[in-house]
Each structure stands twice: as structure tokens, then as C-alpha cells.
Steps between C-alpha positions, in 0.01 A plus 500: 500500500698232682807630683725268304335546161697688237339816366573381145680197361812698414538690825712387794330367813332766714728623775361466850526844658697555816302519826352837580746552787791459259348724233438776754846483656620862549735628230632792703535611860206735446270202445604322822226515763527467877878523531563875508789456744686304232358622168409860584685791334741554792529138615854375556453189285355690205770766522775236500343326200461819299866585566605144410658465843320182604664286770405149610168487680233280652136578417288370788123502480185288484377334180365741240665809648722572197840343568543358149363820348759712679776261394392528137489880520853495641606282209346731242664810646846357564765442238596167657428160349184358659460133592199367692476179700244337723645318799213254465592396145875567484790361694820659616683336209323728250563802721873424518512472122348847467745644752794338321383644168467843662859486625632401157289746306607802699149644490300559815213254530175559686388164638139476616426200724132455579420323829864516601409361844460160331880483468657369819777682686781312324348573158461867585870512586573447131385858429744661742819527287319644198295741713810618686696554179206677334500252211129450551227712649279259688129570534338239719124486544350329802178472695694388809664720762857556375626500859429129512490394135816663365857413593625780732820541298299552182238714670767737632606571140148579377252778558159376613192664349167415661186484286158529662174327408297729277225691676140466391504840327808402296341169402185680385712738289682200353174321417356814342816535293463139385144572382606809306845407367519358143749245634234384740124470471415825324345317206285264707206740550479446875326730748631470857373730773740642757347299786558177305864594445536577870346165588750327274796700628414448865514122460840473333721568805702770326604264219491678163551181302208329671279804445574509128466125457166513678383789284593300192297207631210735576514634146484147367199419718320821406553432130361150529833334423665508164852528634748786482561710190813630340620834633289779355239268347149629572188309588175587330164508671346684794688630801517233769450608862730333752330432834612409847376150427748474212777604740388249763494214249845590370655531842318223684675615818722787608873466453669437834873560478664256738800275537510260792877534527544862390446853620121494484493201734704682763337839441147367536564285809666808651190703412277240666714490813514878535127539433430254781741687728326829419159357586369547144275199443392612152857537372597169662211326323596659169860377514395158628248440221730650236780263597268201502356592160853544364585141589686544828521195725219551755694311766786747461258782579362298793852454640567872471180579691599254774831682529316833505284379789812464716711777354247783487211396724676287757358496852274796429259235367623139540186385317643640176758224484233236560282641222791520257587137570138397457480689170794301365341177624168592340668574169685169507164327547304695238749622240407765245267677465311423821807510724584851383218632720677369811811693399288810439336459842841478666627805311205712612544386861875567497445848356256587778694340784694720744865512400815439701847415375630438853561131431703577187707766676563276799622226269728745317648624830594146595657448157699819550645379829582161351677664208717686755607176663259510794469122519619409849416162660161436656497610868560191719170549688309442175685180406356158568712266713416140402839366626688522829791673328276773371349548847849525645579770244205704628258440214150594610611574859342847527200429282155595633175411329249775430225250588613518862446877522168672560619773261541252214865604463823487704811714530703284263735649242432313177742686272877448487690721743621745235143559383342563840261791474463468124150577367402349167123504499335841525125442501281765344178625664301375202214250492551188708868585533396760758386224734815300427717804573321553831547134592871510418540814712324328789737204480802728481387697802447177694856391426626840614311464830644154555852625429454789744365266768802276460734798535339590834304785666525841344551377143280672245206307356336788316628410154637197319867470421579732208552322170673630190460446128792398279716783367 
């Protein structure tokens, strides 16, 4: 029968059933999966709801983790008036109207705002008076980090509850429930083995909604089409076996949760950077490919690897910086997907390269001195003297060129007077930096010998002039 065909001339049009994810939405805290810290028997949120002592809150979690479900359970348990908004579809004008009605009505209102991070800071300020007075109980749902997405003044007046992606075991339990529940697919005569459910759950990135939507699509494929049925309506015919192939066709590709401006962007680039630093080439490759497949800008990743080559490898392997630069150049020439291999090559090399953060720490030590006002004039000996006046002022008078010394260095103080003896760069005995450290020590010792010779017989030449690091 056609989906839009009436069952008989006098009956109303057939109602299209709600999606499986909506039909299976938990009706009690006991049915909530994967969020025991919030919905478990002794959880603070559940206890507050059951006592009808709910305060304003922010529910923060990834898509399909149960934020809207928890908000609806709060609404069902509380005696407050419940109003739901989506920040995508509603403006602050509608929200203000609800808050005004709540103030006039004298009844506490529970206001649920989905994707509250879509409201800007000024719009979020509109909630403050009503939240402070207790006229409304605000429940905001967001996939973004509240520390950055929610106005600090509003955030300080709300409890933050963190929802986690569902684990594979919880997703399998949810899918099995969907197959057995009369609200779900119990009447569809489907046989799904545990390994098929695990395959489906493992590719949904902890997203319950995606898992259920995919299962519904799988059921449709396994039945040969025919569309959804009304809740409780049974299908006749033999049991249909759902295979991994059905799952693969329904999914097409694994769900990759990512937002190029949100938490996952920063979390995953941090994971890549720290995997490289730890010398774990396999983990570095995983995060690199995952970011690329999620739609991250490959040149952004290339820039981060160039930075890594200086920040974490440095002079322990100067070739790392060259390879990182070449990888970016190769990608710019080839694009995706061929250029991705150059980025992968660079990532593997950077992971295996000897590590030294001496360059980064030296840079930070200089910044520290500058922040403390250590910015005296350039020593006169280092200044050029292109005019007679500048020569008369002593510019360049005591300068000596290192090219004129057999040691390749001269006893010339190149730092401002207040910073004499300061040591910024501390080379590590790692990789090629070992040779660089030895060379720098040789130059320092040569300058010490020259200084001792200038001071006259008996002066010590056994060690270079002591140098100190910034406080």
C-alpha cells in the first residue's frame, strides 16, 4: 500500500510514525543508558529532580548522548511549567515573552533551550534576571564547551552536567532494546546477530540517535523497502536476517564527530601534537587521518607540524623542519587525496625524530626577561656607525669580528650590561643537538681564554665565564 494512500475512503490519512529514535526515547531514568553519573539511583541530578529541587543547569555533551531526553525527564518529574525552545529556530524575542509570562503568572517555569550556544553573549544576558530571581529554571543543552560558549555571568548561576558519548556496550543494549520493544521494531521479524549489532554500534561514535536511525534504515533495507509501519503494526512473512552488508550500506561511512571551530578540533590537534611528542607514530597517524577525514583543513595540520618541528624537535634534528616544510609544499602542489601522504610521511618522521624543546624554552626565557623590562639599549660596540656623529659617540668602537679570530669567536659581550651572564639556550645532549651543544661550549671556552689572556698572566682559563638563567 502506498504510504499516502488511505486505508479506506472514510478513514483519515495514515499518520507517518515518528522516527525510531523518538519512539524509543527513555520514559524514565531507569531506561537511560550510558549516563549513570547523571541518571543513576544516587546521582545528584536525578535526586534533585525526584525531590523537585531542580536549579538552572547546562547539559553539555556530544550529539545523541541524551541531553534532550534528560531535559524531558526533568520536565515530567517537576511541577513547573515546561517550555522548550531551539536556539536555531527561535529568537530572543520569543524567549523574553516566555520569561515575561512567567513573571506575571507567578508559576515557576522550566525553560529548555536546545543548542543554547547559538545565542550570542548579549542574547544570553537576557536570561540573567529571571534565573537570578528564580522565575525560570533554565536548562540549556549544548555540544560546545560551556567555558567558551556560555556567558560567564550566566554560567556562574548554572550547574554544569557533562554527558559522555555512549560506549559500544550501551549502544548494543539500546539497539537490542529497539529490536524487542513494541515501540520499536519488535513486529518487523528481524534477526540481528550480536556481532552485527557491535559492528553497527562501533561505527556510530557514541551517538544513540545515529545508531537508532541507522538501525531503522537497516530494517528498511532488510525488508526490501515498503517504508515504516505504525507503532505495533506487524509484518507478515519470514524472519529477515540482517547482515553486516546491510549495516555497511546503511552507514556508508563511520560517523566522525568533529567541528572545525569547536572542542573536537582543539582536542584532536592536541592529541596529534602530543602523540608526535611521545614518539607514537601509530597514534599520530590515527589522529592525522581522522582529522583529514573529518574535513579539517590539511594546511592547518601542515602548519601545526611545522611548528612542532621547531617546538618539540628543534636542533635535535634540523632536518625535521625541512621535511615539514616540504610536506606542506607537496600538499599545496597535489591537494587531496594524494597530498595527504606527504603529511603522513612528515608525521611519521616527526614522531621518530629525537626530541628537544630547548629552542622553545630559550624563546620563553627571553620573553620572560622582556616582560620584566629587560630591554636596555644595544651595546655601543654592536651598533653600526655610518655617520661621523655616531663614530664620535663610540658606536662600533670596540667591535671585533669573529672572522678575524682563529677560534671563530671573540671576547665581545653581545647582551646589554644588565643581562651579562644570562643563559637562555640550554642545549640537550640529544641527536644532532649534542654536536651543537659541544660546538657552543667550545666557542664559550675560547671566549673565556681570550678574556683571561687580556686580563694578564695568572688569570684562569679553565672554564668559561659562568652564565645564569632568568629567575
